[in-house]
TORZATOR-409268 format. One record per residue (C-alpha): residue number from 1; x, y, z. Coordinates in Angstrom, 3 decimals, padded with zeros to 6 digits. Layout:
N
- i / x / y / z
- NUM / X / Y / Z
...
//
This chain:
508
- i / x / y / z
- 1 / -212.678 / 130.516 / 017.279
- 2 / -210.858 / 127.296 / 016.456
- 3 / -207.189 / 126.455 / 016.913
- 4 / -206.241 / 124.121 / 014.059
- 5 / -203.389 / 124.451 / 011.650
- 6 / -203.411 / 123.169 / 008.455
- 7 / -190.869 / 126.871 / -009.074
- 8 / -194.010 / 127.056 / -011.175
- 9 / -193.227 / 125.853 / -014.742
- 10 / -194.001 / 128.384 / -017.443
- 11 / -194.171 / 127.109 / -021.045
- 12 / -194.969 / 129.774 / -023.603
- 13 / -197.468 / 128.645 / -026.258
- 14 / -197.310 / 131.238 / -028.969
- 15 / -196.935 / 134.701 / -027.480
- 16 / -198.938 / 137.359 / -029.272
- 17 / -198.467 / 140.856 / -027.907
- 18 / -199.903 / 144.205 / -028.856
- 19 / -202.749 / 142.905 / -031.022
- 20 / -205.646 / 145.285 / -031.447
- 21 / -209.007 / 144.131 / -030.118
- 22 / -211.289 / 143.037 / -032.985
- 23 / -214.800 / 144.369 / -033.316
- 24 / -217.421 / 142.526 / -031.310
- 25 / -220.246 / 140.616 / -032.993
- 26 / -222.956 / 142.426 / -031.020
- 27 / -223.304 / 144.991 / -028.189
- 28 / -223.517 / 142.196 / -025.629
- 29 / -221.084 / 139.746 / -027.180
- 30 / -218.741 / 140.273 / -024.239
- 31 / -215.082 / 139.304 / -024.272
- 32 / -213.153 / 138.093 / -027.291
- 33 / -210.988 / 135.058 / -026.499
- 34 / -211.799 / 135.115 / -022.793
- 35 / -210.269 / 131.664 / -022.374
- 36 / -206.996 / 132.559 / -024.152
- 37 / -207.426 / 129.538 / -026.414
- 38 / -206.222 / 131.536 / -029.434
- 39 / -203.181 / 133.059 / -027.806
- 40 / -203.522 / 136.745 / -026.982
- 41 / -205.888 / 137.444 / -029.872
- 42 / -208.158 / 140.295 / -028.838
- 43 / -205.873 / 141.388 / -026.009
- 44 / -203.137 / 144.015 / -025.730
- 45 / -200.188 / 144.125 / -023.335
- 46 / -198.504 / 147.222 / -021.954
- 47 / -195.551 / 147.755 / -019.695
- 48 / -193.266 / 144.740 / -019.245
- 49 / -194.764 / 143.036 / -022.282
- 50 / -192.666 / 139.875 / -022.010
- 51 / -194.241 / 139.250 / -018.589
- 52 / -197.664 / 138.629 / -020.216
- 53 / -197.874 / 135.344 / -022.113
- 54 / -199.973 / 132.250 / -022.796
- 55 / -199.158 / 128.773 / -021.484
- 56 / -200.768 / 125.421 / -020.802
- 57 / -203.054 / 124.742 / -017.850
- 58 / -206.309 / 126.688 / -017.994
- 59 / -209.242 / 126.732 / -015.617
- 60 / -211.705 / 125.253 / -018.101
- 61 / -209.626 / 124.904 / -021.261
- 62 / -206.138 / 124.084 / -022.456
- 63 / -204.488 / 127.448 / -021.897
- 64 / -204.272 / 130.406 / -019.563
- 65 / -202.757 / 133.882 / -019.436
- 66 / -199.783 / 134.208 / -017.097
- 67 / -198.092 / 137.261 / -015.634
- 68 / -194.567 / 136.331 / -014.562
- 69 / -190.951 / 137.432 / -014.899
- 70 / -187.700 / 136.486 / -013.147
- 71 / -187.180 / 140.206 / -012.426
- 72 / -189.479 / 142.871 / -011.004
- 73 / -192.139 / 143.841 / -013.518
- 74 / -195.279 / 145.882 / -014.172
- 75 / -197.659 / 144.702 / -016.873
- 76 / -201.257 / 145.194 / -017.959
- 77 / -203.181 / 142.931 / -020.304
- 78 / -206.267 / 144.763 / -021.556
- 79 / -209.251 / 144.488 / -023.863
- 80 / -211.689 / 147.236 / -024.870
- 81 / -215.312 / 146.151 / -025.224
- 82 / -217.509 / 148.477 / -027.287
- 83 / -221.118 / 148.869 / -028.282
- 84 / -222.373 / 148.466 / -024.719
- 85 / -225.795 / 149.484 / -023.487
- 86 / -226.043 / 151.873 / -020.561
- 87 / -226.380 / 150.264 / -017.147
- 88 / -224.621 / 147.828 / -014.827
- 89 / -222.201 / 145.272 / -016.236
- 90 / -220.121 / 142.637 / -014.470
- 91 / -216.671 / 141.227 / -015.160
- 92 / -215.977 / 137.647 / -014.042
- 93 / -212.394 / 136.303 / -014.044
- 94 / -210.780 / 133.162 / -012.691
- 95 / -207.378 / 133.798 / -011.134
- 96 / -204.655 / 131.878 / -009.355
- 97 / -201.758 / 133.638 / -007.642
- 98 / -198.942 / 133.277 / -005.126
- 99 / -200.082 / 136.595 / -003.650
- 100 / -198.356 / 139.461 / -001.842
- 101 / -197.640 / 141.428 / -005.023
- 102 / -197.114 / 145.155 / -004.447
- 103 / -200.205 / 145.801 / -006.614
- 104 / -202.227 / 143.232 / -008.564
- 105 / -205.849 / 143.534 / -009.598
- 106 / -208.515 / 143.098 / -012.233
- 107 / -210.542 / 146.160 / -013.086
- 108 / -213.056 / 147.878 / -015.351
- 109 / -211.744 / 151.190 / -016.674
- 110 / -212.963 / 153.927 / -019.052
- 111 / -216.590 / 152.841 / -018.661
- 112 / -217.973 / 156.364 / -018.212
- 113 / -217.909 / 156.003 / -014.439
- 114 / -215.216 / 155.513 / -011.807
- 115 / -212.832 / 152.587 / -012.279
- 116 / -213.793 / 149.529 / -010.243
- 117 / -211.204 / 147.008 / -009.044
- 118 / -210.855 / 143.677 / -007.296
- 119 / -207.460 / 142.913 / -005.799
- 120 / -205.942 / 139.590 / -006.803
- 121 / -205.745 / 137.419 / -003.678
- 122 / -203.303 / 134.779 / -002.553
- 123 / -205.193 / 131.677 / -003.674
- 124 / -203.080 / 128.570 / -003.161
- 125 / -203.321 / 126.002 / -005.960
- 126 / -207.073 / 126.539 / -006.589
- 127 / -208.620 / 128.860 / -009.132
- 128 / -210.690 / 131.655 / -007.587
- 129 / -213.505 / 133.612 / -009.194
- 130 / -213.364 / 137.416 / -008.968
- 131 / -216.357 / 139.591 / -009.836
- 132 / -216.322 / 143.335 / -010.518
- 133 / -219.377 / 145.414 / -011.398
- 134 / -219.509 / 148.887 / -012.946
- 135 / -222.114 / 151.214 / -014.407
- 136 / -221.461 / 151.728 / -018.121
- 137 / -222.476 / 155.149 / -019.412
- 138 / -220.265 / 155.715 / -022.449
- 139 / -220.937 / 152.632 / -024.574
- 140 / -217.521 / 151.058 / -023.955
- 141 / -215.405 / 149.602 / -021.169
- 142 / -211.832 / 148.359 / -020.835
- 143 / -211.042 / 145.115 / -019.010
- 144 / -207.709 / 145.381 / -017.198
- 145 / -205.604 / 142.527 / -015.816
- 146 / -202.796 / 144.217 / -013.880
- 147 / -199.673 / 143.001 / -012.077
- 148 / -196.993 / 145.044 / -010.357
- 149 / -194.807 / 142.306 / -008.935
- 150 / -191.380 / 141.499 / -007.562
- 151 / -189.075 / 138.988 / -009.200
- 152 / -190.648 / 135.529 / -009.493
- 153 / -194.180 / 136.448 / -008.427
- 154 / -196.931 / 135.107 / -010.684
- 155 / -200.622 / 135.253 / -011.475
- 156 / -202.717 / 133.124 / -013.831
- 157 / -205.913 / 134.351 / -015.540
- 158 / -208.655 / 132.472 / -017.387
- 159 / -212.390 / 132.311 / -018.118
- 160 / -212.814 / 136.066 / -018.544
- 161 / -216.423 / 137.098 / -019.221
- 162 / -218.227 / 140.434 / -019.240
- 163 / -221.903 / 141.194 / -019.635
- 164 / -224.984 / 143.075 / -018.443
- 165 / -226.090 / 142.864 / -014.834
- 166 / -224.617 / 143.673 / -011.446
- 167 / -222.982 / 141.220 / -009.052
- 168 / -224.838 / 141.148 / -005.707
- 169 / -221.777 / 142.266 / -003.734
- 170 / -221.166 / 141.818 / -000.030
- 171 / -224.119 / 142.463 / 002.278
- 172 / -222.343 / 141.612 / 005.549
- 173 / -219.194 / 143.399 / 006.673
- 174 / -219.057 / 142.295 / 010.258
- 175 / -217.104 / 142.305 / 013.495
- 176 / -217.406 / 140.025 / 016.516
- 177 / -216.882 / 142.331 / 019.501
- 178 / -218.108 / 139.963 / 022.201
- 179 / -215.237 / 140.894 / 024.532
- 180 / -215.754 / 144.654 / 024.261
- 181 / -217.557 / 145.316 / 027.561
- 182 / -214.969 / 143.466 / 029.611
- 183 / -212.169 / 145.231 / 027.773
- 184 / -213.660 / 148.693 / 028.319
- 185 / -214.443 / 147.977 / 031.965
- 186 / -210.727 / 147.274 / 032.457
- 187 / -209.560 / 150.426 / 030.717
- 188 / -209.403 / 149.756 / 026.990
- 189 / -209.875 / 152.764 / 024.694
- 190 / -210.237 / 152.967 / 020.918
- 191 / -209.017 / 155.718 / 018.603
- 192 / -209.368 / 156.502 / 014.921
- 193 / -206.419 / 157.180 / 012.560
- 194 / -204.733 / 158.653 / 014.725
- 195 / -207.444 / 160.837 / 016.110
- 196 / -209.338 / 161.164 / 019.350
- 197 / -210.946 / 158.466 / 021.426
- 198 / -214.122 / 157.046 / 019.849
- 199 / -216.957 / 154.725 / 020.790
- 200 / -215.856 / 151.422 / 019.194
- 201 / -219.280 / 150.594 / 017.737
- 202 / -219.547 / 153.973 / 016.035
- 203 / -215.924 / 153.816 / 014.927
- 204 / -216.506 / 150.438 / 013.292
- 205 / -219.713 / 151.717 / 011.682
- 206 / -217.833 / 154.733 / 010.298
- 207 / -215.667 / 152.261 / 008.394
- 208 / -218.679 / 150.394 / 006.976
- 209 / -218.863 / 147.560 / 009.503
- 210 / -222.612 / 146.978 / 009.334
- 211 / -223.087 / 143.850 / 011.470
- 212 / -222.035 / 142.997 / 015.018
- 213 / -221.635 / 139.392 / 016.164
- 214 / -222.072 / 138.643 / 019.878
- 215 / -221.446 / 135.335 / 021.592
- 216 / -223.792 / 134.307 / 024.406
- 217 / -222.775 / 132.086 / 027.309
- 218 / -225.316 / 130.618 / 029.732
- 219 / -223.820 / 131.388 / 033.167
- 220 / -220.258 / 132.732 / 032.757
- 221 / -218.164 / 133.108 / 035.900
- 222 / -217.234 / 136.742 / 035.210
- 223 / -220.731 / 137.906 / 034.208
- 224 / -219.765 / 138.952 / 030.689
- 225 / -221.438 / 137.564 / 027.545
- 226 / -224.572 / 136.684 / 029.494
- 227 / -228.048 / 137.999 / 028.689
- 228 / -227.653 / 141.396 / 030.384
- 229 / -224.300 / 142.083 / 028.732
- 230 / -225.646 / 140.991 / 025.349
- 231 / -228.635 / 143.325 / 025.624
- 232 / -226.382 / 146.259 / 026.513
- 233 / -224.057 / 145.643 / 023.554
- 234 / -227.040 / 145.170 / 021.247
- 235 / -228.322 / 148.627 / 022.193
- 236 / -224.960 / 150.156 / 021.311
- 237 / -224.850 / 148.352 / 017.971
- 238 / -228.399 / 149.428 / 017.156
- 239 / -227.547 / 153.040 / 017.984
- 240 / -224.642 / 152.813 / 015.522
- 241 / -226.947 / 151.460 / 012.796
- 242 / -225.600 / 147.906 / 012.873
- 243 / -227.484 / 144.619 / 012.625
- 244 / -226.892 / 141.687 / 014.974
- 245 / -225.687 / 138.112 / 014.695
- 246 / -226.144 / 136.225 / 017.983
- 247 / -223.777 / 133.300 / 018.523
- 248 / -225.124 / 130.762 / 021.019
- 249 / -222.283 / 128.719 / 022.535
- 250 / -224.606 / 126.684 / 024.814
- 251 / -221.890 / 126.628 / 027.443
- 252 / -220.613 / 128.698 / 030.355
- 253 / -217.377 / 129.368 / 028.443
- 254 / -215.762 / 128.694 / 025.071
- 255 / -217.324 / 126.151 / 022.716
- 256 / -215.426 / 125.136 / 019.573
- 257 / -214.475 / 121.950 / 017.671
- 258 / -212.276 / 120.800 / 020.541
- 259 / -214.777 / 121.320 / 023.358
- 260 / -218.541 / 121.541 / 023.639
- 261 / -219.088 / 121.463 / 027.393
- 262 / -222.567 / 121.704 / 028.849
- 263 / -223.424 / 124.618 / 031.128
- 264 / -223.102 / 123.551 / 034.761
- 265 / -226.827 / 124.056 / 035.326
- 266 / -227.645 / 121.635 / 032.492
- 267 / -225.102 / 118.924 / 033.287
- 268 / -227.445 / 116.447 / 034.978
- 269 / -230.556 / 117.020 / 032.866
- 270 / -232.261 / 114.236 / 030.944
- 271 / -232.234 / 114.565 / 027.179
- 272 / -235.796 / 115.887 / 027.120
- 273 / -234.913 / 118.412 / 029.823
- 274 / -231.715 / 119.379 / 027.989
- 275 / -233.645 / 120.056 / 024.783
- 276 / -236.116 / 122.193 / 026.701
- 277 / -233.338 / 124.118 / 028.446
- 278 / -231.713 / 124.853 / 025.085
- 279 / -235.049 / 125.984 / 023.670
- 280 / -235.839 / 128.188 / 026.679
- 281 / -232.376 / 129.818 / 026.720
- 282 / -232.464 / 130.550 / 022.983
- 283 / -236.020 / 131.889 / 023.165
- 284 / -235.303 / 134.078 / 026.205
- 285 / -232.293 / 135.809 / 024.656
- 286 / -233.875 / 136.468 / 021.272
- 287 / -237.228 / 137.508 / 022.726
- 288 / -235.477 / 139.981 / 025.018
- 289 / -233.571 / 141.440 / 022.080
- 290 / -236.779 / 141.785 / 020.121
- 291 / -238.576 / 143.324 / 023.094
- 292 / -235.963 / 146.088 / 023.383
- 293 / -236.296 / 146.718 / 019.633
- 294 / -232.843 / 145.399 / 018.752
- 295 / -233.844 / 142.107 / 017.100
- 296 / -231.194 / 139.745 / 015.795
- 297 / -230.876 / 139.497 / 012.029
- 298 / -229.160 / 136.101 / 012.435
- 299 / -228.757 / 133.560 / 015.231
- 300 / -226.231 / 130.733 / 015.330
- 301 / -227.540 / 127.544 / 016.899
- 302 / -224.154 / 126.476 / 018.236
- 303 / -220.598 / 127.610 / 017.608
- 304 / -218.189 / 125.681 / 015.352
- 305 / -220.213 / 122.502 / 015.734
- 306 / -218.283 / 120.203 / 013.395
- 307 / -218.195 / 117.727 / 016.276
- 308 / -221.675 / 118.553 / 017.544
- 309 / -222.583 / 120.366 / 020.760
- 310 / -223.630 / 119.712 / 024.357
- 311 / -221.473 / 116.605 / 024.524
- 312 / -222.141 / 113.724 / 024.756
- 313 / -225.879 / 114.093 / 023.982
- 314 / -225.305 / 116.045 / 020.776
- 315 / -221.894 / 114.726 / 019.750
- 316 / -221.148 / 114.014 / 016.063
- 317 / -221.469 / 110.244 / 016.584
- 318 / -224.996 / 110.694 / 017.980
- 319 / -226.672 / 112.445 / 015.062
- 320 / -230.142 / 111.626 / 016.286
- 321 / -229.461 / 113.593 / 019.457
- 322 / -227.636 / 116.399 / 017.658
- 323 / -230.433 / 116.819 / 015.109
- 324 / -233.035 / 117.012 / 017.881
- 325 / -231.051 / 119.697 / 019.707
- 326 / -230.481 / 121.707 / 016.539
- 327 / -234.160 / 121.470 / 015.676
- 328 / -235.123 / 122.662 / 019.160
- 329 / -232.789 / 125.638 / 018.827
- 330 / -234.082 / 126.518 / 015.369
- 331 / -237.692 / 126.322 / 016.561
- 332 / -236.875 / 128.636 / 019.461
- 333 / -235.294 / 131.187 / 017.121
- 334 / -238.387 / 131.389 / 014.937
- 335 / -240.798 / 131.403 / 017.875
- 336 / -238.993 / 134.245 / 019.635
- 337 / -238.059 / 136.321 / 016.581
- 338 / -239.699 / 135.159 / 013.321
- 339 / -237.572 / 137.350 / 011.042
- 340 / -234.283 / 136.083 / 012.481
- 341 / -232.331 / 133.768 / 010.166
- 342 / -231.090 / 130.462 / 011.635
- 343 / -227.367 / 129.914 / 011.058
- 344 / -225.457 / 126.634 / 011.335
- 345 / -221.732 / 127.221 / 011.793
- 346 / -218.757 / 124.941 / 011.156
- 347 / -215.009 / 125.564 / 011.433
- 348 / -212.376 / 124.686 / 008.788
- 349 / -213.848 / 126.644 / 005.900
- 350 / -211.967 / 124.767 / 003.182
- 351 / -213.008 / 121.267 / 004.266
- 352 / -215.549 / 120.449 / 001.572
- 353 / -215.690 / 116.732 / 002.290
- 354 / -216.269 / 117.257 / 006.003
- 355 / -218.848 / 119.965 / 005.450
- 356 / -220.758 / 117.951 / 002.852
- 357 / -220.907 / 115.001 / 005.234
- 358 / -222.113 / 117.194 / 008.107
- 359 / -224.828 / 119.044 / 006.202
- 360 / -225.979 / 115.875 / 004.449
- 361 / -226.590 / 114.425 / 007.908
- 362 / -228.480 / 117.532 / 009.039
- 363 / -230.625 / 117.739 / 005.901
- 364 / -231.422 / 114.022 / 005.974
- 365 / -232.833 / 114.489 / 009.495
- 366 / -234.880 / 117.542 / 008.607
- 367 / -232.918 / 120.106 / 010.630
- 368 / -234.313 / 123.529 / 009.644
- 369 / -231.829 / 126.333 / 008.893
- 370 / -231.475 / 129.393 / 006.684
- 371 / -227.741 / 130.134 / 006.376
- 372 / -224.495 / 128.128 / 006.257
- 373 / -221.571 / 129.774 / 008.069
- 374 / -217.924 / 128.832 / 008.361
- 375 / -214.796 / 129.946 / 010.162
- 376 / -211.718 / 130.393 / 008.015
- 377 / -208.329 / 131.402 / 009.383
- 378 / -205.835 / 130.932 / 006.539
- 379 / -203.049 / 129.960 / 008.944
- 380 / -205.148 / 127.079 / 010.328
- 381 / -207.593 / 126.206 / 007.589
- 382 / -205.612 / 126.642 / 004.383
- 383 / -205.575 / 128.845 / 001.272
- 384 / -208.495 / 130.940 / 000.109
- 385 / -208.955 / 128.931 / -003.073
- 386 / -210.163 / 125.984 / -001.006
- 387 / -212.505 / 128.268 / 000.955
- 388 / -214.159 / 129.634 / -002.186
- 389 / -214.500 / 126.197 / -003.752
- 390 / -216.217 / 124.934 / -000.594
- 391 / -218.561 / 127.922 / -000.322
- 392 / -219.545 / 127.620 / -003.974
- 393 / -220.315 / 123.956 / -003.541
- 394 / -222.253 / 124.393 / -000.291
- 395 / -224.516 / 127.167 / -001.566
- 396 / -225.248 / 125.242 / -004.776
- 397 / -225.738 / 121.870 / -003.074
- 398 / -228.046 / 123.039 / -000.263
- 399 / -229.608 / 126.155 / -001.808
- 400 / -228.650 / 128.346 / 001.152
- 401 / -226.655 / 131.580 / 001.385
- 402 / -223.198 / 131.243 / 002.899
- 403 / -220.903 / 133.480 / 004.922
- 404 / -217.637 / 133.515 / 006.837
- 405 / -218.383 / 134.423 / 010.452
- 406 / -214.832 / 134.168 / 011.797
- 407 / -211.494 / 135.202 / 010.342
- 408 / -208.470 / 137.180 / 011.548
- 409 / -204.772 / 137.765 / 010.938
- 410 / -201.866 / 139.217 / 012.904
- 411 / -200.313 / 142.656 / 012.382
- 412 / -197.255 / 141.921 / 014.536
- 413 / -195.480 / 139.103 / 016.356
- 414 / -194.830 / 141.246 / 019.432
- 415 / -196.402 / 140.373 / 022.776
- 416 / -198.262 / 143.014 / 024.774
- 417 / -199.101 / 141.059 / 027.929
- 418 / -198.064 / 137.912 / 029.810
- 419 / -200.334 / 135.609 / 027.783
- 420 / -198.582 / 133.904 / 024.867
- 421 / -200.070 / 135.009 / 021.572
- 422 / -201.951 / 132.459 / 019.490
- 423 / -200.666 / 133.979 / 016.230
- 424 / -196.965 / 133.178 / 015.970
- 425 / -194.186 / 133.259 / 013.384
- 426 / -195.039 / 129.668 / 012.449
- 427 / -198.665 / 130.591 / 011.799
- 428 / -197.618 / 133.644 / 009.789
- 429 / -195.501 / 131.333 / 007.630
- 430 / -198.472 / 128.980 / 007.218
- 431 / -200.829 / 131.867 / 006.418
- 432 / -198.542 / 133.311 / 003.785
- 433 / -198.887 / 137.001 / 004.651
- 434 / -196.278 / 138.962 / 006.624
- 435 / -197.158 / 139.781 / 010.231
- 436 / -197.342 / 143.511 / 009.538
- 437 / -200.155 / 146.056 / 009.335
- 438 / -200.011 / 145.761 / 005.523
- 439 / -200.015 / 141.958 / 005.711
- 440 / -203.064 / 141.991 / 007.993
- 441 / -204.883 / 144.386 / 005.671
- 442 / -204.055 / 142.254 / 002.625
- 443 / -205.274 / 139.090 / 004.368
- 444 / -208.619 / 140.721 / 005.214
- 445 / -208.941 / 142.250 / 001.747
- 446 / -208.281 / 138.882 / 000.129
- 447 / -210.898 / 136.954 / 002.090
- 448 / -213.499 / 139.652 / 001.414
- 449 / -212.585 / 139.551 / -002.286
- 450 / -212.805 / 135.770 / -002.453
- 451 / -216.162 / 135.643 / -000.654
- 452 / -217.508 / 138.435 / -002.888
- 453 / -216.825 / 136.163 / -005.868
- 454 / -219.212 / 133.478 / -004.569
- 455 / -222.793 / 133.760 / -005.871
- 456 / -224.990 / 133.421 / -002.807
- 457 / -222.398 / 134.674 / -000.305
- 458 / -223.502 / 137.179 / 002.324
- 459 / -220.142 / 138.412 / 003.578
- 460 / -217.433 / 138.181 / 006.224
- 461 / -217.187 / 138.781 / 009.986
- 462 / -213.813 / 139.593 / 011.564
- 463 / -213.283 / 137.900 / 014.921
- 464 / -212.619 / 140.144 / 017.953
- 465 / -211.015 / 143.181 / 016.270
- 466 / -211.373 / 145.151 / 019.528
- 467 / -209.809 / 142.581 / 021.885
- 468 / -206.692 / 144.557 / 022.774
- 469 / -204.628 / 143.590 / 025.827
- 470 / -205.612 / 145.247 / 029.093
- 471 / -204.910 / 143.793 / 032.566
- 472 / -207.889 / 141.893 / 033.953
- 473 / -209.673 / 141.357 / 030.645
- 474 / -208.240 / 137.930 / 029.891
- 475 / -209.695 / 135.019 / 027.973
- 476 / -210.775 / 132.825 / 030.923
- 477 / -213.998 / 133.967 / 032.622
- 478 / -213.074 / 131.931 / 035.698
- 479 / -209.515 / 133.312 / 036.038
- 480 / -209.068 / 137.084 / 036.476
- 481 / -205.310 / 136.633 / 036.091
- 482 / -205.601 / 135.195 / 032.593
- 483 / -204.338 / 137.302 / 029.717
- 484 / -205.093 / 138.042 / 026.095
- 485 / -203.558 / 135.811 / 023.442
- 486 / -205.355 / 137.676 / 020.651
- 487 / -204.142 / 141.271 / 020.836
- 488 / -201.798 / 140.951 / 017.859
- 489 / -204.795 / 140.037 / 015.662
- 490 / -206.943 / 142.982 / 016.735
- 491 / -207.633 / 145.814 / 014.305
- 492 / -206.287 / 148.276 / 016.862
- 493 / -202.661 / 148.572 / 017.933
- 494 / -201.256 / 148.453 / 021.461
- 495 / -202.215 / 152.114 / 021.979
- 496 / -205.782 / 151.543 / 020.812
- 497 / -205.297 / 153.240 / 017.431
- 498 / -207.058 / 151.800 / 014.411
- 499 / -204.893 / 149.840 / 011.999
- 500 / -205.030 / 150.042 / 008.179
- 501 / -207.037 / 146.811 / 007.935
- 502 / -210.082 / 148.620 / 009.368
- 503 / -210.242 / 150.719 / 006.193
- 504 / -210.515 / 147.583 / 004.051
- 505 / -214.232 / 147.236 / 004.845
- 506 / -214.951 / 150.535 / 003.106
- 507 / -213.974 / 149.065 / -000.273
- 508 / -216.662 / 146.337 / -000.235
//
């Protein structure tokens, strides 16, 4: 986890409403006028028809479709595509939106199977790609661009395409529950909506959370997040049918962009000894997981290592040292658990320039890795449009799959213990979603939607959804009196009941 923060003009260009869709040239010709360069030719509008119009400023052309009105409105812009072969087809649309509409989506309807939708996210000033796949059985399908919005809310659409084939979809719907043992040992309980008490791993799995992320500290003062605790949590995840992502912090406590402190036992080691200690620790943890038949699917060599790790030996301004440490960690992963994928993880998911610089340095020095991971908290790291643009560039530039391994959002601004909450009114304003259960659910839905639109993206991991506030289970392993500054970003309320955001995973 990192702790960093970070009147649209509408000019109508020849509104054409209600036009019937022309016949397509061939069964796979796709969308007519998908770039809206010939007005609304090929498209029809229903509902608040004046709220659907063409104006300047497209994604890859001169014009775009806009949904907007100075009063509340509901409008659909649609196109029927006919002559389709049976099988999977995918809709791709570029969108840009101020977000928080009561109901806004793109969908595929009347395809002979159930309607499939992708909610339109809050994007910032960047265009975002949405992808929706459906199985066509009736030879036709209707593309739907829908907005139910309050006065002044807007969405732009462009680059609409539709053709055979299925989008890969999200493979990882994850949760980092590293704090769970400590929380339960101090009395935390977890309940479904609003049912009886449940095992949190099985409750998450019941809502399609299929991967568990666990941080590992070397010698923590409170005994949690060490090897024994990690093995116990891994057994619970395995029993619930979930895969594992192991997050090596290479510290006795928190490691993030602002601090990468060596474990006390490694503080006076030479560089050669430090590299060996890192190798041995990584190997021991992953070999033990494999030995108990709960192998890790992924392993992070370091946590949010924009500035390096194990300072000063592996600091960002000593890339020779950092590359050697990363290489040692990667070698240990493969030696202990050959099928485990090596993950390199940076914070600030929208920082394309910083991430390009970092991975260029790693690649130039031959650091081996399999997956690129980022943290992205919209209230610290910026709008989702910047995140998607960065992920698209990283996966194309380095030929590696990408994923978001940390994100979260608050469902309230209320405090539930003596520790000041990290997520505040100021961060809610920066994030752009209300600090409500609906706002939290929309924030999670939007990041999943945006990541699903990235070819080569694996998925999203929510950070510490089970870290509710209970006395004694605070953030500082060396201070039993410390509290929980995260409880208002959990996916469970102050009584341990699941919040609506947990259901979001089931739609991806």
